[in-house]
N, CA, C and O atoms as CSV, one atom per row, in Angstrom:
chain,resi,resn,atom,element,x,y,z
A,1,UNK,N,N,115.646,79.649,74.154
A,1,UNK,CA,C,115.073,79.572,75.483
A,1,UNK,C,C,114.092,80.728,75.686
A,1,UNK,O,O,113.019,80.549,76.262
A,2,UNK,N,N,114.472,81.911,75.209
A,2,UNK,CA,C,113.607,83.071,75.366
A,2,UNK,C,C,112.287,82.882,74.622
A,2,UNK,O,O,111.226,83.233,75.140
A,3,UNK,N,N,112.348,82.331,73.414
A,3,UNK,CA,C,111.130,82.107,72.626
A,3,UNK,C,C,110.227,81.070,73.281
A,3,UNK,O,O,109.006,81.225,73.294
A,4,UNK,N,N,110.822,80.017,73.823
A,4,UNK,CA,C,110.029,78.991,74.506
A,4,UNK,C,C,109.377,79.562,75.754
A,4,UNK,O,O,108.206,79.296,76.022
A,5,UNK,N,N,110.130,80.347,76.518
A,5,UNK,CA,C,109.572,80.962,77.726
A,5,UNK,C,C,108.450,81.928,77.372
A,5,UNK,O,O,107.446,81.994,78.081
A,6,UNK,N,N,108.607,82.668,76.296
A,6,UNK,CA,C,107.564,83.600,75.864
A,6,UNK,C,C,106.320,82.850,75.430
A,6,UNK,O,O,105.207,83.214,75.811
A,7,UNK,N,N,106.501,81.810,74.639
A,7,UNK,CA,C,105.345,81.046,74.155
A,7,UNK,C,C,104.622,80.341,75.291
A,7,UNK,O,O,103.392,80.310,75.322
A,8,UNK,N,N,105.377,79.777,76.222
A,8,UNK,CA,C,104.726,79.073,77.321
A,8,UNK,C,C,104.154,80.036,78.348
A,8,UNK,O,O,103.268,79.655,79.113
A,9,UNK,N,N,104.630,81.264,78.387
A,9,UNK,CA,C,104.162,82.220,79.379
A,9,UNK,C,C,103.018,83.097,78.927
A,9,UNK,O,O,102.507,83.882,79.725
A,10,UNK,N,N,102.597,82.997,77.685
A,10,UNK,CA,C,101.515,83.854,77.196
A,10,UNK,C,C,100.230,83.615,77.975
A,10,UNK,O,O,99.552,84.570,78.353
A,11,UNK,N,N,99.893,82.385,78.216
A,11,UNK,CA,C,98.690,82.080,79.000
A,11,UNK,C,C,98.826,82.519,80.450
A,11,UNK,O,O,97.858,82.952,81.075
A,12,UNK,N,N,100.032,82.401,80.973
A,12,UNK,CA,C,100.276,82.807,82.355
A,12,UNK,C,C,100.104,84.313,82.498
A,12,UNK,O,O,99.496,84.779,83.462
A,13,UNK,N,N,100.626,85.065,81.561
A,13,UNK,CA,C,100.487,86.521,81.613
A,13,UNK,C,C,99.015,86.916,81.475
A,13,UNK,O,O,98.549,87.839,82.143
A,14,UNK,N,N,98.296,86.222,80.615
A,14,UNK,CA,C,96.859,86.493,80.465
A,14,UNK,C,C,96.142,86.249,81.791
A,14,UNK,O,O,95.279,87.032,82.190
A,15,UNK,N,N,96.499,85.169,82.464
A,15,UNK,CA,C,95.904,84.855,83.763
A,15,UNK,C,C,96.252,85.932,84.782
A,15,UNK,O,O,95.409,86.319,85.592
A,16,UNK,N,N,97.493,86.418,84.745
A,16,UNK,CA,C,97.910,87.456,85.669
A,16,UNK,C,C,97.079,88.727,85.465
A,16,UNK,O,O,96.677,89.367,86.437
A,17,UNK,N,N,96.826,89.085,84.229
A,17,UNK,CA,C,96.013,90.264,83.935
A,17,UNK,C,C,94.580,90.058,84.419
A,17,UNK,O,O,93.989,90.978,84.985
A,18,UNK,N,N,94.012,88.873,84.208
A,18,UNK,CA,C,92.649,88.600,84.667
A,18,UNK,C,C,92.549,88.701,86.182
A,18,UNK,O,O,91.604,89.290,86.707
A,19,UNK,N,N,93.528,88.124,86.888
A,19,UNK,CA,C,93.506,88.186,88.353
A,19,UNK,C,C,93.686,89.622,88.819
A,19,UNK,O,O,93.023,90.053,89.763
A,20,UNK,N,N,94.573,90.368,88.171
A,20,UNK,CA,C,94.794,91.764,88.540
A,20,UNK,C,C,93.521,92.588,88.317
A,20,UNK,O,O,93.166,93.424,89.149
A,21,UNK,N,N,92.842,92.351,87.198
A,21,UNK,CA,C,91.594,93.059,86.931
A,21,UNK,C,C,90.542,92.715,87.978
A,21,UNK,O,O,89.795,93.583,88.429
A,22,UNK,N,N,90.491,91.454,88.356
A,22,UNK,CA,C,89.496,91.035,89.334
A,22,UNK,C,C,89.768,91.650,90.700
A,22,UNK,O,O,88.836,92.057,91.393
A,23,UNK,N,N,91.009,91.720,91.084
A,23,UNK,CA,C,91.336,92.284,92.393
A,23,UNK,C,C,91.072,93.782,92.453
A,23,UNK,O,O,90.779,94.321,93.519
A,24,UNK,N,N,91.173,94.437,91.339
A,24,UNK,CA,C,90.939,95.879,91.307
A,24,UNK,C,C,89.577,96.228,90.723
A,24,UNK,O,O,89.272,97.396,90.484
A,25,UNK,N,N,88.771,95.213,90.497
A,25,UNK,CA,C,87.404,95.367,90.014
A,25,UNK,C,C,87.317,96.217,88.750
A,25,UNK,O,O,86.465,97.099,88.640
A,26,UNK,N,N,88.206,95.940,87.799
A,26,UNK,CA,C,88.174,96.651,86.532
A,26,UNK,C,C,87.221,95.997,85.542
A,26,UNK,O,O,86.848,96.608,84.541
A,27,UNK,N,N,86.831,94.772,85.812
A,27,UNK,CA,C,85.980,94.029,84.914
A,27,UNK,C,C,84.701,93.668,85.666
A,27,UNK,O,O,84.745,92.889,86.619
A,28,UNK,N,N,83.585,94.213,85.258
A,28,UNK,CA,C,82.343,94.051,85.999
A,28,UNK,C,C,81.890,92.593,85.986
A,28,UNK,O,O,81.893,91.934,84.946
A,29,UNK,N,N,81.503,92.106,87.163
A,29,UNK,CA,C,80.954,90.772,87.281
A,29,UNK,C,C,81.964,89.668,87.470
A,29,UNK,O,O,81.566,88.534,87.738
A,30,UNK,N,N,83.243,89.935,87.346
A,30,UNK,CA,C,84.210,88.853,87.438
A,30,UNK,C,C,85.010,88.867,88.742
A,30,UNK,O,O,85.741,87.917,89.021
A,31,UNK,N,N,84.886,89.905,89.529
A,31,UNK,CA,C,85.733,90.036,90.713
A,31,UNK,C,C,85.508,88.916,91.710
A,31,UNK,O,O,86.476,88.329,92.194
A,32,UNK,N,N,84.272,88.604,92.028
A,32,UNK,CA,C,84.007,87.567,93.016
A,32,UNK,C,C,84.478,86.201,92.566
A,32,UNK,O,O,85.024,85.441,93.365
A,33,UNK,N,N,84.277,85.878,91.307
A,33,UNK,CA,C,84.676,84.574,90.794
A,33,UNK,C,C,86.187,84.425,90.731
A,33,UNK,O,O,86.728,83.408,91.167
A,34,UNK,N,N,86.873,85.424,90.193
A,34,UNK,CA,C,88.317,85.303,90.022
A,34,UNK,C,C,89.078,85.446,91.328
A,34,UNK,O,O,90.187,84.924,91.446
A,35,UNK,N,N,88.519,86.134,92.308
A,35,UNK,CA,C,89.202,86.241,93.592
A,35,UNK,C,C,89.269,84.899,94.294
A,35,UNK,O,O,90.203,84.639,95.053
A,36,UNK,N,N,88.296,84.053,94.049
A,36,UNK,CA,C,88.317,82.741,94.690
A,36,UNK,C,C,89.261,81.779,93.989
A,36,UNK,O,O,89.618,80.745,94.553
A,37,UNK,N,N,89.669,82.101,92.774
A,37,UNK,CA,C,90.581,81.223,92.039
A,37,UNK,C,C,92.018,81.451,92.488
A,37,UNK,O,O,92.407,82.568,92.830
A,38,UNK,N,N,92.781,80.401,92.482
A,38,UNK,CA,C,94.192,80.501,92.843
A,38,UNK,C,C,94.979,80.807,91.571
A,38,UNK,O,O,95.417,79.888,90.879
A,39,UNK,N,N,95.159,82.068,91.264
A,39,UNK,CA,C,95.800,82.444,90.019
A,39,UNK,C,C,97.270,82.792,90.136
A,39,UNK,O,O,98.033,82.575,89.195
A,40,UNK,N,N,97.672,83.318,91.254
A,40,UNK,CA,C,99.039,83.804,91.357
A,40,UNK,C,C,100.049,82.671,91.430
A,40,UNK,O,O,101.191,82.844,91.003
A,41,UNK,N,N,99.665,81.526,91.954
A,41,UNK,CA,C,100.629,80.430,92.054
A,41,UNK,C,C,101.023,79.922,90.672
A,41,UNK,O,O,102.163,79.498,90.480
A,42,UNK,N,N,100.113,79.954,89.708
A,42,UNK,CA,C,100.431,79.495,88.355
A,42,UNK,C,C,101.545,80.364,87.757
A,42,UNK,O,O,102.419,79.854,87.056
A,43,UNK,N,N,101.516,81.642,88.026
A,43,UNK,CA,C,102.554,82.548,87.536
A,43,UNK,C,C,103.894,82.210,88.182
A,43,UNK,O,O,104.931,82.204,87.518
A,44,UNK,N,N,103.860,81.931,89.471
A,44,UNK,CA,C,105.087,81.541,90.170
A,44,UNK,C,C,105.653,80.230,89.662
A,44,UNK,O,O,106.866,80.097,89.503
A,45,UNK,N,N,104.781,79.256,89.405
A,45,UNK,CA,C,105.232,77.964,88.897
A,45,UNK,C,C,105.865,78.116,87.516
A,45,UNK,O,O,106.878,77.482,87.222
A,46,UNK,N,N,105.270,78.952,86.673
A,46,UNK,CA,C,105.837,79.192,85.342
A,46,UNK,C,C,107.222,79.820,85.461
A,46,UNK,O,O,108.160,79.395,84.786
A,47,UNK,N,N,107.350,80.823,86.314
A,47,UNK,CA,C,108.641,81.477,86.507
A,47,UNK,C,C,109.700,80.519,87.032
A,47,UNK,O,O,110.852,80.559,86.601
A,48,UNK,N,N,109.306,79.663,87.960
A,48,UNK,CA,C,110.267,78.701,88.502
A,48,UNK,C,C,110.683,77.675,87.449
A,48,UNK,O,O,111.847,77.276,87.404
A,49,UNK,N,N,109.751,77.245,86.607
A,49,UNK,CA,C,110.093,76.275,85.566
A,49,UNK,C,C,111.068,76.874,84.558
A,49,UNK,O,O,112.026,76.216,84.151
A,50,UNK,N,N,110.828,78.113,84.156
A,50,UNK,CA,C,111.733,78.776,83.211
A,50,UNK,C,C,113.109,78.985,83.848
A,50,UNK,O,O,114.134,78.765,83.202
A,51,UNK,N,N,113.128,79.407,85.107
A,51,UNK,CA,C,114.395,79.623,85.802
A,51,UNK,C,C,115.164,78.316,85.934
A,51,UNK,O,O,116.376,78.284,85.720
A,52,UNK,N,N,114.462,77.227,86.287
A,52,UNK,CA,C,115.105,75.935,86.463
A,52,UNK,C,C,115.753,75.459,85.159
A,52,UNK,O,O,116.903,75.022,85.154
A,53,UNK,N,N,115.013,75.548,84.069
A,53,UNK,CA,C,115.564,75.138,82.775
A,53,UNK,C,C,116.748,76.020,82.379
A,53,UNK,O,O,117.737,75.527,81.837
A,54,UNK,N,N,116.649,77.304,82.645
A,54,UNK,CA,C,117.740,78.220,82.293
A,54,UNK,C,C,118.992,77.948,83.119
A,54,UNK,O,O,120.105,78.086,82.612
A,55,UNK,N,N,118.826,77.563,84.393
A,55,UNK,CA,C,120.010,77.284,85.214
A,55,UNK,C,C,120.722,76.015,84.755
A,55,UNK,O,O,121.949,75.936,84.809
A,56,UNK,N,N,119.955,75.020,84.303
A,56,UNK,CA,C,120.602,73.804,83.787
A,56,UNK,C,C,121.389,74.140,82.520
A,56,UNK,O,O,122.538,73.725,82.373
A,57,UNK,N,N,120.775,74.884,81.614
A,57,UNK,CA,C,121.454,75.256,80.368
A,57,UNK,C,C,122.664,76.143,80.657
A,57,UNK,O,O,123.721,75.974,80.049
A,58,UNK,N,N,122.508,77.088,81.586
A,58,UNK,CA,C,123.626,77.964,81.944
A,58,UNK,C,C,124.761,77.217,82.615
A,58,UNK,O,O,125.931,77.473,82.328
A,59,UNK,N,N,124.425,76.287,83.512
A,59,UNK,CA,C,125.445,75.477,84.181
A,59,UNK,C,C,126.173,74.600,83.165
A,59,UNK,O,O,127.393,74.446,83.228
A,60,UNK,N,N,125.430,74.036,82.247
A,60,UNK,CA,C,126.021,73.196,81.200
A,60,UNK,C,C,126.961,74.031,80.333
A,60,UNK,O,O,128.060,73.588,79.999
A,61,UNK,N,N,126.532,75.231,79.972
A,61,UNK,CA,C,127.372,76.106,79.162
A,61,UNK,C,C,128.629,76.544,79.884
A,61,UNK,O,O,129.688,76.668,79.268
A,62,UNK,N,N,128.526,76.781,81.185
A,62,UNK,CA,C,129.690,77.240,81.949
A,62,UNK,C,C,130.667,76.110,82.248
A,62,UNK,O,O,131.881,76.309,82.221
A,63,UNK,N,N,130.133,74.917,82.535
A,63,UNK,CA,C,131.013,73.817,82.923
A,63,UNK,C,C,131.366,72.897,81.764
A,63,UNK,O,O,132.414,72.252,81.788
A,64,UNK,N,N,130.515,72.825,80.755
A,64,UNK,CA,C,130.745,71.923,79.639
A,64,UNK,C,C,130.436,70.474,79.961
A,64,UNK,O,O,130.748,69.582,79.172
A,65,UNK,N,N,129.826,70.230,81.111
A,65,UNK,CA,C,129.517,68.871,81.563
A,65,UNK,C,C,128.011,68.732,81.749
A,65,UNK,O,O,127.496,69.132,82.793
A,66,UNK,N,N,127.282,68.178,80.773
A,66,UNK,CA,C,125.827,68.084,80.910
A,66,UNK,C,C,125.396,67.165,82.050
A,66,UNK,O,O,124.398,67.443,82.715
A,67,UNK,N,N,126.123,66.085,82.287
A,67,UNK,CA,C,125.784,65.182,83.396
A,67,UNK,C,C,125.939,65.861,84.743
A,67,UNK,O,O,125.100,65.702,85.630
A,68,UNK,N,N,127.009,66.613,84.889
A,68,UNK,CA,C,127.230,67.349,86.136
A,68,UNK,C,C,126.205,68.444,86.341
A,68,UNK,O,O,125.784,68.704,87.468
A,69,UNK,N,N,125.798,69.089,85.253
A,69,UNK,CA,C,124.787,70.146,85.355
A,69,UNK,C,C,123.459,69.575,85.829
A,69,UNK,O,O,122.779,70.182,86.656
A,70,UNK,N,N,123.090,68.413,85.310
A,70,UNK,CA,C,121.842,67.778,85.740
A,70,UNK,C,C,121.954,67.312,87.187
A,70,UNK,O,O,121.000,67.440,87.955
A,71,UNK,N,N,123.107,66.774,87.564
A,71,UNK,CA,C,123.306,66.326,88.948
A,71,UNK,C,C,123.201,67.500,89.922
A,71,UNK,O,O,122.595,67.373,90.986
A,72,UNK,N,N,123.785,68.634,89.562
A,72,UNK,CA,C,123.704,69.810,90.435
A,72,UNK,C,C,122.302,70.420,90.454
A,72,UNK,O,O,121.940,71.134,91.389
A,73,UNK,N,N,121.519,70.134,89.417
A,73,UNK,CA,C,120.172,70.700,89.363
A,73,UNK,C,C,119.225,70.057,90.373
A,73,UNK,O,O,118.186,70.637,90.691
A,74,UNK,N,N,119.561,68.875,90.881
A,74,UNK,CA,C,118.669,68.220,91.850
A,74,UNK,C,C,118.531,69.048,93.122
A,74,UNK,O,O,117.445,69.091,93.699
A,75,UNK,N,N,119.590,69.702,93.574
A,75,UNK,CA,C,119.501,70.569,94.751
A,75,UNK,C,C,118.603,71.769,94.459
A,75,UNK,O,O,117.783,72.160,95.289
A,76,UNK,N,N,118.766,72.345,93.275
A,76,UNK,CA,C,117.898,73.467,92.898
A,76,UNK,C,C,116.450,73.023,92.802
A,76,UNK,O,O,115.548,73.768,93.182
A,77,UNK,N,N,116.216,71.813,92.296
A,77,UNK,CA,C,114.853,71.294,92.192
A,77,UNK,C,C,114.233,71.123,93.571
A,77,UNK,O,O,113.056,71.431,93.761
A,78,UNK,N,N,114.999,70.643,94.524
A,78,UNK,CA,C,114.477,70.483,95.886
A,78,UNK,C,C,114.073,71.837,96.475
A,78,UNK,O,O,113.024,71.953,97.109
A,79,UNK,N,N,114.894,72.841,96.267
A,79,UNK,CA,C,114.577,74.185,96.757
A,79,UNK,C,C,113.320,74.717,96.069
A,79,UNK,O,O,112.457,75.308,96.718
A,80,UNK,N,N,113.218,74.507,94.751
A,80,UNK,CA,C,112.036,74.962,94.016
A,80,UNK,C,C,110.772,74.249,94.488
A,80,UNK,O,O,109.706,74.863,94.534
A,81,UNK,N,N,110.867,72.987,94.834
A,81,UNK,CA,C,109.695,72.262,95.333
A,81,UNK,C,C,109.225,72.823,96.674
A,81,UNK,O,O,108.023,72.886,96.933
A,82,UNK,N,N,110.161,73.228,97.521
A,82,UNK,CA,C,109.780,73.869,98.789
A,82,UNK,C,C,109.086,75.211,98.525
A,82,UNK,O,O,108.092,75.538,99.173
A,83,UNK,N,N,109.605,75.971,97.586
A,83,UNK,CA,C,108.994,77.248,97.237
A,83,UNK,C,C,107.614,77.026,96.629
A,83,UNK,O,O,106.672,77.749,96.955
A,84,UNK,N,N,107.486,76.038,95.751
A,84,UNK,CA,C,106.193,75.733,95.130
A,84,UNK,C,C,105.170,75.300,96.178
A,84,UNK,O,O,103.995,75.656,96.086
A,85,UNK,N,N,105.607,74.547,97.154
A,85,UNK,CA,C,104.706,74.132,98.230
A,85,UNK,C,C,104.212,75.343,99.015
A,85,UNK,O,O,103.030,75.437,99.345
A,86,UNK,N,N,105.119,76.263,99.309
A,86,UNK,CA,C,104.723,77.471,100.039
A,86,UNK,C,C,103.779,78.337,99.198
A,86,UNK,O,O,102.831,78.919,99.727
A,87,UNK,N,N,104.039,78.421,97.884
A,87,UNK,CA,C,103.149,79.195,97.005
A,87,UNK,C,C,101.748,78.602,96.957
A,87,UNK,O,O,100.758,79.331,97.020
A,88,UNK,N,N,101.666,77.295,96.848
A,88,UNK,CA,C,100.344,76.678,96.744
A,88,UNK,C,C,99.573,76.790,98.049
A,88,UNK,O,O,98.348,76.913,98.029
A,89,UNK,N,N,100.264,76.751,99.185
A,89,UNK,CA,C,99.600,76.940,100.479
A,89,UNK,C,C,99.119,78.378,100.637
A,89,UNK,O,O,98.036,78.620,101.168
A,90,UNK,N,N,99.922,79.327,100.178
A,90,UNK,CA,C,99.554,80.733,100.328
A,90,UNK,C,C,98.399,81.126,99.420
A,90,UNK,O,O,97.665,82.069,99.717
A,91,UNK,N,N,98.235,80.409,98.320
A,91,UNK,CA,C,97.189,80.748,97.348
A,91,UNK,C,C,95.846,80.120,97.684
A,91,UNK,O,O,94.825,80.503,97.112
A,92,UNK,N,N,95.832,79.176,98.587
A,92,UNK,CA,C,94.571,78.511,98.895
A,92,UNK,C,C,93.802,79.202,99.989
A,92,UNK,O,O,92.717,78.754,100.358
């Protein structure tokens, strides 16, 4: 799980650095363009996806019931969708 999260998050971390550089004007000529881009929500979405997958695997490991773990994950998914909606609104 850690290797998958690292591999899938490499682009997200790169985006985070680009947005951070743009906000602090460390990179000449890119601040105006990158400030208009919605970059921070992508980082949040990546974190939520990794957390969601980890909670299903952790619940399955703790309970030993994969069907029950997936059933309980629907409530977590609903909460994550509300958070994702708030993130996308805040980034626009």
